[in-house]
N, C-alpha and C positions, 0 to 999 in steps of 0.2 A: 504494499499500499504506500502511496506517495505521502511522505510525512517529513516534518523537520525542515520544510523549505519556506523561504520568503517568496510570496507570490503577489504580483501586481495583476489585477484583473480590470481591464478597460472595457466597461460595460456599454451596451447601446440603450440602456433604460435606467431610470432612477431606482434606487433601492426601495423606495416606498410605492412603486408602481406595482401593477398586476404581478403576482408572483409567477416567475418563469424559470427557465433553465439557468439564467444568469445568477439569480439569488440561490437557487438550489445547489448549483455547483460551488458557489462561494461558501455557502454554509457547510457543505460536506468537506470541502478542502480544509476549512477551519477546524472542524470536529476531528479530522484526521491528524491533526497536530501541526498543521502548517499555519504560518501567519499570513493573513490575506488582507490586501489593500484593495477595496472595491472602489474604483473611480467611475462616478456616475457619468451618464450620457453626455458627451460633448457635442452631439448634434451631427446631422448630415445636411442641414440647410440653415438659413437664417430664420430666426423666430418670427412668427406672425402674430396677429392680433389675438387669435384664439389660443396662443401659447402663453398669454400674459400671466395666467395663474401659475403655470409651471415655472416660468422664469422667476416669478416672485418667491415661490417656494424654494427654488435653487438658491437665491440670494439670502433667504432667511436661513437656510441650512449652512451655507457658507459663513454668513456673519456669526451665527451661533457657535460655529466650530473653532473660531479663531483663537479663543482662550485655551483650546486643547490642541493647539498646534496644526489647526486646519483639518481635523478629522473628528469623527464622532464614533465611538466604539458601540456597535450593536450587539455583539455577542463575544464570548471569549475568543481571542485570536483573530477577530474580524472587525476591520475598520472600514469606514465609509468616507470618501472625500467627495465634496460637492464643488468641483473647480469652476471658477469664473473664467471661461475661455471664449474668445471671439469665434463665431461660426466659421466653418472650413470654407475653402475655395473662394476666398474674397480677394481683395486688392493686395498689392505688395505691402502697403502700410499695415493691413490687418495681419499678414503673415509675420511681419517684423515685431508687432506688438506681442503676438503670441510666443514667438520664439525667444524674444529678449526679456519679456516681462512676465507673461502669464504662465508659460510652461516651466520656467525656473521655480515658480512658486510650488508647483507639484514636485519637483526635485527636492525642494526644501522639506515638504511634508514627508517624503520617503526617508530622508536623512534624520529628520526628527524622530521617526519611528524606529530608527536604527536598522532599517531594511537593507538587505544586500540581495536584491532580486534575482533568485535563481531562475524563476519562471515568469515570463511576461506574456499574459494571455489577453488577446483583444477580440472582442466581437465587432468592433468598428473598423471599417476599411478606409477611413478618411485620411486626408493629408495631415490633419492634426493629431490623430491616433498614430500614424506613421512617424511623425516627428517625436512624439512621446516616447515610443518604442526605441527609437535611435538614441534618444537622450538618456534612457534609463538602463539599457542593456549593456552587459559586459561580455567578454569573450566566453564566460562560463554560463551565460544566460540562455535558457531554452525559450524560443519565441513560439507561441501558439496562436494560429488565427483560426477562429471558429466562425465559419460563414453560415449565418442562420437565415439569411434573406438576400434577395438581389436588391441591394440598396440603391443601385442606379435607377430603379423604378420609383424610388422615393424622393430622389433629389432633383432640383432643377438643373443640376450640373452633371448629368449622367456620364459624360465622357471624362470628366474630372474624377468622379468616383471610381470609374474603371481603371483609370491610370494610377490612382493612389492605391487602390486594391492590389493591382499587379505588383506594386512595389512592395507592399506588406507581404504578399505570397512569396515574393523572391527572398525576403529576409527571414521568413518563418522556417523553423526546424520542423514543425508539425502543422498540418492543415486538417481541420475537421469540418465536416459539412452536414447540414440537417438532412439532406436527401440526396438522391442520385443525380438530380438535375443541378443542384447547386455544386455537387462534386465536379461534374462535367464543366460547369461555369468557371470553377477555380483552376481546373487543370484539364484541358482536352485529353481525353483518354483516361482521366481520373487516376492516373498511376500513382500520384503521391498524396492522395486525399483519402482519409478515413471517414466513412459515413457513419454519423452519430446523430440520429433524430433525438430531440429532447425526450427524456424518460418520463416515467410516472413514479410517484412516491407510493409504493405498494403498501407500506406500513399505514400511511394516512388513509388511502382510498380503499382498503380492504378491512379496516377496522370495524368491528361490530358496533351497532348503534347502541349508545348508553341506555340502560333501562330507565324507565320514568322514575323521578325522585332519586335519581342516582347521585345526589350530592352536587358539589360545586362544579364538577366536570360536566355534569348533564345540564346544569342551569342555563348558562348562556347559549351553548350550542342547541339545546333542546328547543329554544324559541324558534328556530328555523322550521323544524319539523312541525311544531304546534301551528305555525302560520300556514304552512303548506296543507295541513289537514283541513283548513277551513275553505280551501279553494275548490271550485267545481272540477270534477274529473271529466276527461283525462287532462293531465298537466303535461304540456309540451315545453321542455326546458332547454335552456342554454346558459353556459357559464363563459365568461371571457369579456374582453373589451367590445363595446358596441361602437366600432370604429368604421372608418371609410370602406373597409373591405367586408363589413357586415352588410348583407343585403336587406336594408330597411324596407325597400318597396316589396320585396318577396314576402317577408314576414308580415307586413301590414296586409297584403292581399290574402294571405292564408288565414290571418286572424279574423278578417271580414267574412271569409267564406265559412269559417268555423267558429261562430260566436259562442257556441256552447262549450268550447275547449278553452282551458286556461293556458295562456302563453307567459311563461316566467323566464325573464331575461336578467341573469344575475352578472353585474359587472359595471365597470365605470363607462359613463356615456361620453364618447369622444367624437361623436358625430351628430348631426341634426336628427332628433328623435321626436319632434313635436307631434308627427302623425301617429306614432305609436302611444305616446302618453294620452292621447285623446281617446284611446280605445278602452272600453271597460273591461274587456276580457285579456288585456296585456298588463302584466304586473312587472315593474322594474324596481327591485329593492335596493339597486345601486351596488357599488363595489363591496366586496366582502374579503376578509382575509383568507389566505389559502386554506387554513385549518377549518374554515366554516363551510367551504364548498361541498364536502361530502354530505353535509346535512341537507343541502338543497337538492343535490343530485339524487339522493336517496328517495326524495319524494316525486322525481319525474317518472312519468309513464313511458315516454320517449325522449331521448335527448337528440339535439340537432346541431348541425354545423352549416349554418346558411350563409355561406361567403359568396361574394360575387366571383365570376370567372374572368380573369384578366391575366396579363402577363406577369404581374406580381404574385398573385395567388397560384399561379402555375408551379411555384417553387415551395409553396407553403406546406409545412407538415403540422397540423393542428395538434397541439399537446393534449387538448381536451379529449380527443378521440380515446386515448388509452385511459384517461381518467373516467370517462363514461363506462368503458368496457370493463375496467377493474371493479366497478360496482355492479356489473352484470346488467347494465341497461342497454336496450336496443338503441342503435344510432342510425340516424338518417342524415346524410351530408350532401351538399351539392357535389357534383362530380369533378372535384379538383384532381389534376393529374397525380399528385403524390398520394392522395386518398385512394385513387383507383389503383395505383401501384400496390399500396398497402393491402387493399381488398383483394387484388388478384392473388396475393400470397395467402390470405387468411380467410377471406370470404365471410366476414361477420358484420359487414356494414351494408346498408342499403343506400345507393347513391341515386341522385336525381338531377336533371337539368334545372337551371334557374327559372322554372315555370311553376306557378302556384298549384295548378290542377295536379301536375304530376308529382310534385313534392308532397301535397296533401295525401295523394293516393299511397305513396310510399310510407307515410306516417301511419295511414290506416292499416296497411299491412303489418307494421311494427307493433301496433296496438293489439293484434292477436295474442292470446296468452302464450307466454314463453315457458317451455318445459325446463326442467332442472338441467337437462343436457345443454340446452341453448345457453342458459346463464353460466354454466361451468365453462363452456366453450369460449365465451366472451372473456371471462376472467382469466382463463389460460392463455389467451392471445395477449391480453395486457400484461401478464407476468413476463412475457418474453422481453418487455421493454422497461423493466424495473430499473430505477436509478442506481441501485447498488451494484449491479452487474455492469452497467454502462460506465459508471464512475470508476469502477475497478479497472476496466479496459483502458479508459483514457489515462488513468494514473500509471499503468504499466508502460504505456508508450512514452509518456513524459519521463519516467524514470529511466527508460532505455536511452533517451536522448541526453539526459543528465550524465549518465555513466559514460556516453561517448565524449562529452565535453571534458569530463575528468580525466579520461584516458589520453587526451591530446596533450603532447608535451608542451610546456610553457613556452619554450623557444622553438618555433617551427623548423629552425635550421638544424636542431638536434635530431639524431636518428631515432 
């Protein structure tokens, strides 16, 4: 197991955002006995008006951490830094300010923690992330790039992203990718890329429900189950961000077509949801902690992944699929390429085009009673993607690279 290392993790999301593989890996690395500095998202574009709240929160976290050397400790061995960095791909002046003023502040944070970064792990492919990697790495550092999305589809500067990503790939010792299409994107032929879709926390999503009146542990979490029990059946449910890749129009049309069904959408609202909020059979309880999600999913009759189909979602591997399956729930998804690939192997999901009538028909099929064998099959498929095994394989690959670095003579001229 990878342990005893100082690890810099350059994330593409904030620590307090929807719990994803970024936080899961940082937490597991810290629990394994590594010291981890989690650097929050430095962006792939300039902030816009709808980002104002996020920017304000970033400034608040940054200001609040100054007395503690620019970081806040969120768990044993795990530190979070909220850097003030100018957006990537700007003018020469912006680059100079980042390079001469703002990035050195991050180096000071690393030094104040006494970090000697043996592993530098980045989720971001921007020029800012690349500059930070170059600034912090040493000849003994292992650089890991984890490609979790085609960021060129999210940026107004796609060619700049692709150029900076290529630079990061070239300096990386290891490249991980969320799926086969992203692996091909990183390395034509995918020869040097390891495919690691985000896993599922099996301990959390297979834990039995606490019995009624089960004490403090059942109190707060039990409220989700209590609330769900008051809703009309069936309950069609979704967990995750309600973002621009969530097909709001599709869900609204289905909710109109099936007013007797309850549609429960659990997660932060990152896109325009006015239409959904007006519908009496659509329930949006807002963002919930990762630990609370099983209590909502347990109440779903059918779980859904209603994503739009476009060039970005063509590479998306929805983590929620295995979370649904780990709880034995039937899953209906729009027919995203990576979901189709997954389903071609396991055959446990029903997929549909982004057409309300067809998606509703798929949900109706999923509402048919599931036998014990069906439920066991779903759980068995999810178990193949447990974070414990996935994290162990990643750690083994990093340890192998660390050993290679240690075996290299200090003086290359020496035999």
